[in-house]
N, C-alpha and C positions, 0 to 999 in steps of 0.2 A: 504494500500500500504506500503510495507516494506521500500522502499527508503525514505519515509517521516520521518521515525524514525531517519535517518542519515543525515537530513538537506536538502534533496531534496524536491521539491514541489509535491503536489498531487492535484487532483480535486475530490471533494466530492459533492454528491447531496442528498437531504433529501427524505425520504419516508413519506407517509401520516399517517402511524401508529403512535399512540400516547401513552405516559405514563402520567398518571394523579397523582398528589400529593395534598392531602388536609392536612391542619394543623388546629387544634383546641385546645382550652385551656383544660388542664387536671390537676389533682392533683399531677401527677407524669409523668415522661417520658415514653411514650409507642409508639410502632410502629406496625402497621398492614400492612405487606408486603407479599401478597400471593406468589409472586415470590421470593423465599428464596435468590436467587442470588443478588437481589436488596438490601438486608438488610445491608450488610457491607458498601455499598456506602452511604446509608441513614444515618447510624450511624456516619460514618466519616464526612459527610457533616454537620450534626447537631453539632458535636463537634467543628469543625473548625469555623462554623458560630457563635456559642455562644461565643467562645473564642475571635473572632475578634470584634464582636459588643457588647460584654458584656451584653448579655441577658440570662435569665434563660431558662431551657429546660423543664419546666412543660407543656408539650404539647403532644397531640396525633397526630401521623402522619399516614395517610392512603395512600397506593399506589394501583393503578390498571392500567392494561396495555391492549392495543388493540392486542398485539402480544406476541409471546413466545420469551424469551431471547435466545433460542437455535438457532435462525435464524442468529445471528451475525449482527443485525441491529443497534448496538451501544446502546443497552438497558441500560448498566451500565452508560454511559455518559448521556443518556436521563433522567434517574431517578435522577442523580446527579444535572443536570441543573434545572430540575423541582422542586427539593427539595430546592435549593438555592432561586429560584424565589418565591416559596410558603412561605418560611420563611421570605423573605424580605417584602412580602405583609402582612403577619400576624403581624410582629413587626413594620410595617409602616416605614421601612428603605429604602430610595432610593438607588438603586444600579445600576451602569451602566453595559452595556453588557461586557465591558472590565473587570470590577470587577467580574462579574459572571464567565467569562472565567478563570481569574486567580485563583479563588477559586476552580472551577471545575477541572481545570488542576492539581492543587495541590492534590485534592482528588484522582484522577486517578493515579497520579504518586506515591502517598504514598501507595496505595493499590497494584497496578500492577507493580510498580518499574520501568517500562519502558513504553514508548508510546509517541506519537507526539501531542496528543490533538485534532486531526482533527475532531473526532466525537463529542467532546465537542463543538467545534466551529460550527459544522453543526447543533447541537441541539439548539444553541443560535441564529444563524443568518439565518438559513433556506436556501431555494433555492439551487443554485449551487454555490459553492465557490472554489476559488483557494487558496491554503493554504500552508504555510511553518511552520515547527515544532515550537512548543512553542508559536504559535500565532504571529510570526514575521511578517507574511503577512496573512491577512484575507481579500480577495477581492471577492465581489459578482460579478458573471458573468451574463450577460444578455443572457440567453439561452432560446430559445422558442421552443415549440413543441418537447421536448425531449421524445423519445419513447423507453422505455426499457422494456424488458421482464426479470423477475427475476425468477431464478430457484434455489430451495433448494436441496442440495445434499443428505439430510437425515442424514448427519453426523455432530454432533456438534463439532466445532473446539475449542480448548483451545488457544485463542489468545496469552495470556501471555507466555505460554510454547513454542509456535511456534516462537515467536519473540526472546525469550531467546536462543532457540536452534540455530536459525540463527545467533545470536550474537556470539555464541561460534564458529560456523563454519567460520564466518568472521574473527575472531581473528586469525585463523590458515591459512587463505588465503586472506589477506586484499585486495591486489591489484586486484585480480580476481573479487571480489565482487564490488569493487569501480567502475570498468568498467561497470558492469551491472547496478549499481545504476545511473551512469552518463547517460547511454542510456535511462533509465526510465525517468530521469529528462528532457531530451531533448524531449521525447515523450509527456510528460505532457505539456511542453511549446508549442508544435505544436498543441496539443489537445485543449489547451486554446483558440487558434485562430480559429480552425475549428469548435468548439462548438458554439462560438459566431457568426460565419458566417453561422451556420446551414449547414455546409458541412459534411453531415452524412457519405458519402462514405469514405472520408478522416478520419473522427473520427473512423469509424469501422476498417479501416486498422490499425490505431494506437492502437486500443484495441487489435487486433490480435497480433501485434508486442509485446505489453506489456505483454500479456499472455505468449508468448514464453519466454520472459525474466524471468517471475515469475516461469516458468517451470525450467529454468536454475538455479534459486535460490533454487529449490527443495521444494517449498511450495505448489505446485499444487498436485492433486491426479489423478489417472486414471479416477475416476468417474467425476470429474470436467472437465478434458480434453475431455471426451466423450460428456458431455453436451454442452461444448463450440463448439466442432467440429460439432455436430449434429445441433446446432442452426444456424451456418454459412452455413452449407450444405442446410438448409431449407429456406435460404433467408435472414438471418440477415446480416447487414452490417459488424458486428464484435461482438466478445464475449470474455469475460475474467472472471477469478475468481474475487470475490469482497472481499476486506479486507485481512485478514491474510492468507487465504488458509487453507489447511489441512482438508477442509470440508466447512460447512456453504453454502454460495450462490455463484452463478455466475450471470452475467448480460449480456444481448444480446441487442445491439442497432439494432432496427428492424423497417423496413418500416411498416406503419400502415396496409397496405394490406397484410402483411405477418405474422402478429402477431399469428393468429390461427395455421399456419403451423409451426412456430418456437416453439410455446407452445407444440404442439403435438410431435415435434422432441425431445424436452427436456424431456417430460414425457416418451417417448419411450427409452430414454437413462437412465432412472431410476430416473429422477428428479421430483420434485414437484413444481408446479407453485405457486408463491406467488403473490397474487393480492394486489397491493398497488400503489397509485399515487406517482409520483416522482416530484422533483423540486418544492416542495410546501413551 
């Protein structure tokens, strides 16, 4: 969610897909990271960890993943958090969730230069959380029976460049964008209540409103719009793009008896269904 970068709240839920990091002793520093995108996050994390805790880096780090980084599921943050935790276990250093967050957020900021850290928080705390940029608020929400269909657009989005491009446009028309962000913030506050109350109809309506505002920000695409429209037409309570936009995924809040219909509609709109449990 773009508004979260500018101090407004967001709601994020986890997916069941996992990234695994192993650390073992070695005669020199080595990394085995099959997903090349992960490498710079692992390297930066190791450097910051070793500097902070005054430990050597004669280790072998291995990473493996359940899912592709192309999906926009926060793989960069997941591998960062997993690396911090693996290092803390290897070196027998007790580290709190807050300390993991602070270091992980620093890694993401140093590499991407911009970002709110919500995906770092999600990787640490799990479940569904209400979040404000920089970890000012990280609140776990009691959400039950959340039923989302996830559709991948087939287009890999470059989150950092999308966020930076929007930042440039905001600079030229600040008041217009602030109004949109303010509306998104209000939607999030309402959704926080409707999710906890399992008011799926209301939550779906809020998702549809949110997607329209993201369209106004210029971060959606025709493909994502078609996938969202098709999902709602097939019986979803609501649908919106997920994350930065420009590609990656959309999500549709769907009654359990309509899941097959919604999945078929998303496929017919050119999307690919991503099977993953959520709110875990």
